[in-house]
TORMARKE-713977 format. One record per residue (C-alpha): residue number from 1; y negated, z negated, x negated. Coordinates in pm, 1 decimal. Each point is the difference from the previous one (the first is absolute). Layout:
<recs>
<rec><nr>NUM</nr><py>Y</py><pz>Z</pz><px>X</px></rec>
...
</recs>
This chain:
<recs>
<rec><nr>1</nr><py>-7642.1</py><pz>3684.6</pz><px>-2726.9</px></rec>
<rec><nr>2</nr><py>-33.9</py><pz>85.9</pz><px>-365.1</px></rec>
<rec><nr>3</nr><py>331.8</py><pz>51.2</pz><px>-171.7</px></rec>
<rec><nr>4</nr><py>198.4</py><pz>-1.1</pz><px>322.7</px></rec>
<rec><nr>5</nr><py>328.2</py><pz>184.2</pz><px>4.3</px></rec>
<rec><nr>6</nr><py>-56.0</py><pz>332.8</pz><px>183.9</px></rec>
<rec><nr>7</nr><py>349.9</py><pz>-5.7</pz><px>147.0</px></rec>
<rec><nr>8</nr><py>-62.7</py><pz>-348.6</pz><px>141.9</px></rec>
<rec><nr>9</nr><py>-329.8</py><pz>103.6</pz><px>157.9</px></rec>
<rec><nr>10</nr><py>164.4</py><pz>308.6</pz><px>157.1</px></rec>
<rec><nr>11</nr><py>281.7</py><pz>-218.3</pz><px>124.4</px></rec>
<rec><nr>12</nr><py>-244.2</py><pz>-242.5</pz><px>157.3</px></rec>
<rec><nr>13</nr><py>-190.1</py><pz>285.4</pz><px>165.0</px></rec>
<rec><nr>14</nr><py>324.4</py><pz>144.9</pz><px>141.8</px></rec>
<rec><nr>15</nr><py>108.7</py><pz>-339.6</pz><px>126.5</px></rec>
<rec><nr>16</nr><py>-330.8</py><pz>-45.4</pz><px>183.6</px></rec>
<rec><nr>17</nr><py>-7.6</py><pz>350.3</pz><px>146.1</px></rec>
<rec><nr>18</nr><py>364.8</py><pz>83.4</pz><px>73.6</px></rec>
<rec><nr>19</nr><py>-46.9</py><pz>-58.3</pz><px>380.1</px></rec>
<rec><nr>20</nr><py>-255.4</py><pz>285.0</pz><px>3.7</px></rec>
<rec><nr>21</nr><py>170.5</py><pz>228.3</pz><px>-251.4</px></rec>
<rec><nr>22</nr><py>361.6</py><pz>-6.1</pz><px>134.4</px></rec>
<rec><nr>23</nr><py>-81.5</py><pz>120.2</pz><px>353.7</px></rec>
<rec><nr>24</nr><py>-240.3</py><pz>254.7</pz><px>-146.5</px></rec>
<rec><nr>25</nr><py>276.1</py><pz>138.3</pz><px>-223.2</px></rec>
<rec><nr>26</nr><py>230.4</py><pz>16.2</pz><px>303.9</px></rec>
<rec><nr>27</nr><py>-271.5</py><pz>192.4</pz><px>191.7</px></rec>
<rec><nr>28</nr><py>-51.9</py><pz>252.7</pz><px>-281.9</px></rec>
<rec><nr>29</nr><py>378.8</py><pz>26.5</pz><px>-42.6</px></rec>
<rec><nr>30</nr><py>43.5</py><pz>80.6</pz><px>366.1</px></rec>
<rec><nr>31</nr><py>-276.6</py><pz>258.3</pz><px>-1.7</px></rec>
<rec><nr>32</nr><py>123.0</py><pz>165.4</pz><px>-320.7</px></rec>
<rec><nr>33</nr><py>362.4</py><pz>3.0</pz><px>116.6</px></rec>
<rec><nr>34</nr><py>-77.8</py><pz>158.3</pz><px>335.9</px></rec>
<rec><nr>35</nr><py>-245.2</py><pz>241.8</pz><px>-160.3</px></rec>
<rec><nr>36</nr><py>263.7</py><pz>108.0</pz><px>-245.8</px></rec>
<rec><nr>37</nr><py>242.6</py><pz>56.9</pz><px>285.8</px></rec>
<rec><nr>38</nr><py>-272.0</py><pz>204.1</pz><px>166.1</px></rec>
<rec><nr>39</nr><py>-9.4</py><pz>-209.5</pz><px>319.4</px></rec>
<rec><nr>40</nr><py>-311.7</py><pz>-213.8</pz><px>-52.5</px></rec>
<rec><nr>41</nr><py>-261.1</py><pz>53.4</pz><px>264.7</px></rec>
<rec><nr>42</nr><py>-342.4</py><pz>-70.3</pz><px>-148.0</px></rec>
<rec><nr>43</nr><py>-130.7</py><pz>-97.8</pz><px>343.9</px></rec>
<rec><nr>44</nr><py>217.6</py><pz>-313.7</pz><px>-15.0</px></rec>
<rec><nr>45</nr><py>-178.4</py><pz>-130.4</pz><px>-314.2</px></rec>
<rec><nr>46</nr><py>-229.1</py><pz>-241.7</pz><px>190.9</px></rec>
<rec><nr>47</nr><py>305.0</py><pz>-150.3</pz><px>170.4</px></rec>
<rec><nr>48</nr><py>169.3</py><pz>-41.0</pz><px>-340.2</px></rec>
<rec><nr>49</nr><py>-301.8</py><pz>-188.9</pz><px>-131.8</px></rec>
<rec><nr>50</nr><py>17.6</py><pz>-237.8</pz><px>296.4</px></rec>
<rec><nr>51</nr><py>373.0</py><pz>-41.0</pz><px>-64.9</px></rec>
<rec><nr>52</nr><py>-89.9</py><pz>-109.0</pz><px>-353.3</px></rec>
<rec><nr>53</nr><py>-245.9</py><pz>-250.8</pz><px>144.0</px></rec>
<rec><nr>54</nr><py>258.8</py><pz>-132.4</pz><px>243.2</px></rec>
<rec><nr>55</nr><py>258.0</py><pz>-50.4</pz><px>-275.6</px></rec>
<rec><nr>56</nr><py>-257.6</py><pz>-186.9</pz><px>-208.7</px></rec>
<rec><nr>57</nr><py>-99.6</py><pz>-224.4</pz><px>286.5</px></rec>
<rec><nr>58</nr><py>361.7</py><pz>-73.5</pz><px>88.5</px></rec>
<rec><nr>59</nr><py>38.5</py><pz>-122.1</pz><px>-353.5</px></rec>
<rec><nr>60</nr><py>-323.3</py><pz>-192.2</pz><px>30.5</px></rec>
<rec><nr>61</nr><py>109.2</py><pz>-166.8</pz><px>323.9</px></rec>
<rec><nr>62</nr><py>334.5</py><pz>-111.2</pz><px>-143.4</px></rec>
<rec><nr>63</nr><py>-172.8</py><pz>-126.3</pz><px>-312.5</px></rec>
<rec><nr>64</nr><py>-254.0</py><pz>-198.8</pz><px>209.0</px></rec>
<rec><nr>65</nr><py>286.1</py><pz>-145.3</pz><px>206.7</px></rec>
<rec><nr>66</nr><py>158.2</py><pz>-123.5</pz><px>-324.7</px></rec>
<rec><nr>67</nr><py>-329.0</py><pz>-182.0</pz><px>-78.3</px></rec>
<rec><nr>68</nr><py>-120.9</py><pz>230.3</pz><px>-279.6</px></rec>
<rec><nr>69</nr><py>-348.4</py><pz>139.4</pz><px>-12.3</px></rec>
<rec><nr>70</nr><py>-37.5</py><pz>378.6</pz><px>12.1</px></rec>
<rec><nr>71</nr><py>-342.6</py><pz>38.9</pz><px>-159.7</px></rec>
<rec><nr>72</nr><py>-43.7</py><pz>-58.8</pz><px>-367.3</px></rec>
<rec><nr>73</nr><py>-311.3</py><pz>-194.1</pz><px>113.7</px></rec>
<rec><nr>74</nr><py>123.0</py><pz>-175.9</pz><px>317.9</px></rec>
<rec><nr>75</nr><py>-218.4</py><pz>12.3</pz><px>309.8</px></rec>
<rec><nr>76</nr><py>148.5</py><pz>-291.2</pz><px>199.9</px></rec>
<rec><nr>77</nr><py>94.6</py><pz>37.6</pz><px>366.4</px></rec>
<rec><nr>78</nr><py>-185.7</py><pz>331.3</pz><px>23.6</px></rec>
<rec><nr>79</nr><py>284.5</py><pz>158.9</pz><px>-193.0</px></rec>
<rec><nr>80</nr><py>235.9</py><pz>-55.1</pz><px>294.7</px></rec>
<rec><nr>81</nr><py>-231.1</py><pz>184.9</pz><px>236.4</px></rec>
<rec><nr>82</nr><py>-54.9</py><pz>278.8</pz><px>-246.9</px></rec>
<rec><nr>83</nr><py>372.9</py><pz>49.5</pz><px>-52.7</px></rec>
<rec><nr>84</nr><py>94.4</py><pz>-10.3</pz><px>368.9</px></rec>
<rec><nr>85</nr><py>-291.5</py><pz>222.7</pz><px>116.3</px></rec>
<rec><nr>86</nr><py>67.2</py><pz>267.6</pz><px>-263.4</px></rec>
<rec><nr>87</nr><py>373.9</py><pz>-16.4</pz><px>48.2</px></rec>
<rec><nr>88</nr><py>-45.4</py><pz>76.4</pz><px>367.6</px></rec>
<rec><nr>89</nr><py>-268.7</py><pz>257.1</pz><px>-65.0</px></rec>
<rec><nr>90</nr><py>212.4</py><pz>187.2</pz><px>-253.9</px></rec>
<rec><nr>91</nr><py>306.6</py><pz>-6.3</pz><px>222.1</px></rec>
<rec><nr>92</nr><py>-196.5</py><pz>135.6</pz><px>300.6</px></rec>
<rec><nr>93</nr><py>-173.9</py><pz>262.8</pz><px>-215.7</px></rec>
<rec><nr>94</nr><py>333.0</py><pz>98.2</pz><px>-154.4</px></rec>
<rec><nr>95</nr><py>135.0</py><pz>80.8</pz><px>346.0</px></rec>
<rec><nr>96</nr><py>-324.2</py><pz>146.9</pz><px>139.4</px></rec>
<rec><nr>97</nr><py>-69.8</py><pz>230.0</pz><px>-293.7</px></rec>
<rec><nr>98</nr><py>356.1</py><pz>128.3</pz><px>-41.4</px></rec>
<rec><nr>99</nr><py>33.8</py><pz>259.2</pz><px>277.9</px></rec>
<rec><nr>100</nr><py>-279.9</py><pz>220.0</pz><px>-126.8</px></rec>
<rec><nr>101</nr><py>-91.5</py><pz>296.5</pz><px>212.5</px></rec>
<rec><nr>102</nr><py>-7.7</py><pz>323.0</pz><px>-201.6</px></rec>
<rec><nr>103</nr><py>-301.3</py><pz>113.5</pz><px>204.7</px></rec>
<rec><nr>104</nr><py>-216.3</py><pz>-299.3</pz><px>-90.7</px></rec>
<rec><nr>105</nr><py>-328.8</py><pz>62.8</pz><px>-177.0</px></rec>
<rec><nr>106</nr><py>-61.6</py><pz>-49.6</pz><px>-369.8</px></rec>
<rec><nr>107</nr><py>-254.7</py><pz>-270.9</pz><px>85.6</px></rec>
<rec><nr>108</nr><py>261.2</py><pz>-198.9</pz><px>194.1</px></rec>
<rec><nr>109</nr><py>250.5</py><pz>38.3</pz><px>-283.5</px></rec>
<rec><nr>110</nr><py>-250.1</py><pz>-111.7</pz><px>-268.4</px></rec>
<rec><nr>111</nr><py>-115.6</py><pz>-292.9</pz><px>209.6</px></rec>
<rec><nr>112</nr><py>359.5</py><pz>-111.2</pz><px>44.0</px></rec>
<rec><nr>113</nr><py>50.5</py><pz>21.5</pz><px>-375.6</px></rec>
<rec><nr>114</nr><py>-311.6</py><pz>-213.0</pz><px>-54.0</px></rec>
<rec><nr>115</nr><py>118.2</py><pz>-256.2</pz><px>253.7</px></rec>
<rec><nr>116</nr><py>346.3</py><pz>-10.5</pz><px>-156.1</px></rec>
<rec><nr>117</nr><py>-137.7</py><pz>-34.0</pz><px>-354.5</px></rec>
<rec><nr>118</nr><py>-221.2</py><pz>-293.3</pz><px>103.6</px></rec>
<rec><nr>119</nr><py>269.3</py><pz>-172.3</pz><px>207.3</px></rec>
<rec><nr>120</nr><py>309.9</py><pz>81.1</pz><px>-202.4</px></rec>
<rec><nr>121</nr><py>-116.5</py><pz>30.3</pz><px>-358.5</px></rec>
<rec><nr>122</nr><py>-336.7</py><pz>-171.4</pz><px>-61.1</px></rec>
<rec><nr>123</nr><py>67.9</py><pz>-309.7</pz><px>207.4</px></rec>
<rec><nr>124</nr><py>315.8</py><pz>-105.8</pz><px>-194.7</px></rec>
<rec><nr>125</nr><py>-184.2</py><pz>52.5</pz><px>-329.0</px></rec>
<rec><nr>126</nr><py>-296.7</py><pz>-199.1</pz><px>127.4</px></rec>
<rec><nr>127</nr><py>222.1</py><pz>-280.4</pz><px>124.3</px></rec>
<rec><nr>128</nr><py>185.4</py><pz>-21.1</pz><px>-327.8</px></rec>
<rec><nr>129</nr><py>-303.9</py><pz>34.6</pz><px>-230.5</px></rec>
<rec><nr>130</nr><py>-270.8</py><pz>-170.0</pz><px>207.8</px></rec>
<rec><nr>131</nr><py>-267.8</py><pz>145.2</pz><px>-227.2</px></rec>
</recs>
């Protein structure tokens, strides 16, 4: 849009993306707060990412139950299955990845981070953007 008000375009962008940004800010706030207190265990990071995904999908489920589409480009009934499957997956992964064994290998830790990033971070962005 030529000549569009930059504040208006930023406001529109924030309105469209607040469901992704607000839980992400809460996640970073939790990590920074516990790191500042000196009690953050870096091995819990994959579980925290899945917690972010679970909070997003709880919002998505309540929004779908109110009759509003989640995706900026709606996908029909498939959106219900996507939301429910990833809500359950993120909740199970949040619990499964939390009690991390200090003796686990680096490969297991990195693979759990990859799984958590895909499930907890990339899937909400994909669902919202539908690029």
